[in-house]
C-alpha positions in Angstrom: 142.1 101.8 61.8 139.7 104.0 63.7 138.0 103.2 66.9 135.5 104.9 69.2 135.7 103.4 72.7 132.9 103.8 75.3 133.4 102.5 78.8 130.3 100.7 79.7 128.3 99.1 82.4 126.5 97.0 79.8 126.0 97.0 76.1 124.3 94.8 73.5 123.8 94.7 69.8 120.9 93.2 68.0 120.1 92.3 64.4 116.4 91.9 63.5 115.5 92.0 67.2 117.9 89.1 68.0 120.8 89.8 70.3 124.0 88.8 68.5 126.5 90.2 71.1 126.7 91.7 74.5 129.2 92.8 77.1 129.8 94.6 80.3 131.3 95.9 82.4 134.0 96.8 80.0 134.2 98.5 76.6 131.9 99.0 73.6 134.3 99.4 70.7 133.1 100.8 67.3 135.8 100.0 64.8 136.4 101.0 61.1 139.2 99.9 58.8 140.5 102.5 56.5 141.8 102.0 52.9 145.5 102.0 53.8 145.1 99.7 56.9 146.6 96.2 57.2 146.7 93.5 59.9 149.6 95.1 61.7 147.5 98.2 62.4 144.6 96.1 63.6 147.0 94.2 66.0 148.6 97.5 67.2 145.3 99.1 67.9 144.0 96.0 69.8 147.2 96.0 71.9 146.9 99.7 72.7 143.2 99.4 73.7 143.9 96.4 75.9 146.4 98.5 77.9 144.6 101.8 77.9 144.1 103.0 81.5 140.5 104.3 81.5 139.0 102.3 84.3 138.9 103.5 87.9 141.2 102.2 90.6 140.4 102.0 94.3 141.0 105.8 94.6 138.6 106.6 91.9 141.3 107.6 89.3 141.4 106.3 85.8 144.4 104.1 86.3 143.4 100.6 85.3 143.1 98.9 81.9 140.4 96.5 80.8 142.9 93.7 81.4 143.5 95.0 85.0 139.8 95.0 85.9 138.8 91.8 84.0 136.4 93.6 81.7 134.9 92.4 78.5 134.5 94.0 75.1 131.7 94.3 72.5 133.2 95.0 69.1 130.9 96.6 66.5 131.9 97.4 62.9 131.0 101.0 61.9 132.2 102.2 58.5 130.7 105.6 59.3 133.8 106.4 61.4 135.5 107.0 58.0 133.1 109.9 57.4 134.7 112.9 55.6 132.6 116.0 56.3 135.0 118.6 55.0 132.8 119.7 52.1 129.1 119.8 51.6 126.4 118.5 53.9 126.6 114.8 52.9 129.4 112.8 54.5 131.7 110.8 52.2 132.9 107.3 53.1 135.4 106.7 50.3 138.3 106.5 52.7 136.8 103.3 54.4 138.3 100.0 53.4 136.5 97.9 50.9 133.9 95.6 52.6 136.0 92.4 52.2 139.1 94.0 53.6 137.1 95.8 56.3 135.6 92.5 57.5 139.0 90.8 57.5 140.6 93.6 59.6 137.5 93.7 61.9 138.0 90.0 62.6 141.7 90.4 63.1 141.2 93.3 65.5 138.6 91.3 67.6 140.8 88.1 67.6 143.8 90.2 68.8 141.7 91.7 71.7 140.7 88.1 72.6 144.3 86.9 72.5 145.2 89.5 75.0 142.9 87.7 77.5 139.7 89.9 77.0 136.3 88.2 76.6 135.1 89.5 73.2 131.7 89.4 71.6 131.0 91.0 68.2 128.2 92.6 66.2 127.4 91.4 62.7 129.6 92.9 60.1 127.7 94.8 57.4 124.3 94.3 59.1 121.8 97.0 60.2 122.4 96.8 63.9 120.7 98.3 67.0 123.1 99.0 69.7 122.1 99.7 73.3 124.5 100.8 76.0 124.9 102.2 79.4 127.9 104.5 79.2 129.9 104.4 82.4 131.3 107.9 83.3 130.6 108.8 80.6 133.9 107.9 79.1 134.2 108.1 75.3 137.6 108.0 73.6 138.5 108.4 69.9 141.5 106.5 68.6 143.2 106.3 65.2 146.1 104.0 64.4 147.6 106.7 62.1 
């Protein structure tokens, strides 16, 4: 699985001008299941993210995890993280998991974050979403379970 993390002060996702999820302070996590992914990779990525020390401690150093600081997460599906741009000018997305598998792994990922003790809200899988955020730092981190 692939994930793009953004440390946020606040974020929200809307579908048809209706807010379907919001979070903050904490993380906005864009996530994409790839063809070879399974539930074990979704669980592993959620566990890694929950312990990733990217939040400031009292000395101002990135030394705390989202668990340590009691942050929340907004998880948004984004199949475009599977983009292959190696040839031509139009990205290819054939490496992304099929939609049914992608949704299942997206849900497993979000459930595993929640089971770690993180308050989780989600976007709407497969929908055309509008995402608003205030990036804190800015801190943006790319992760891949492979």
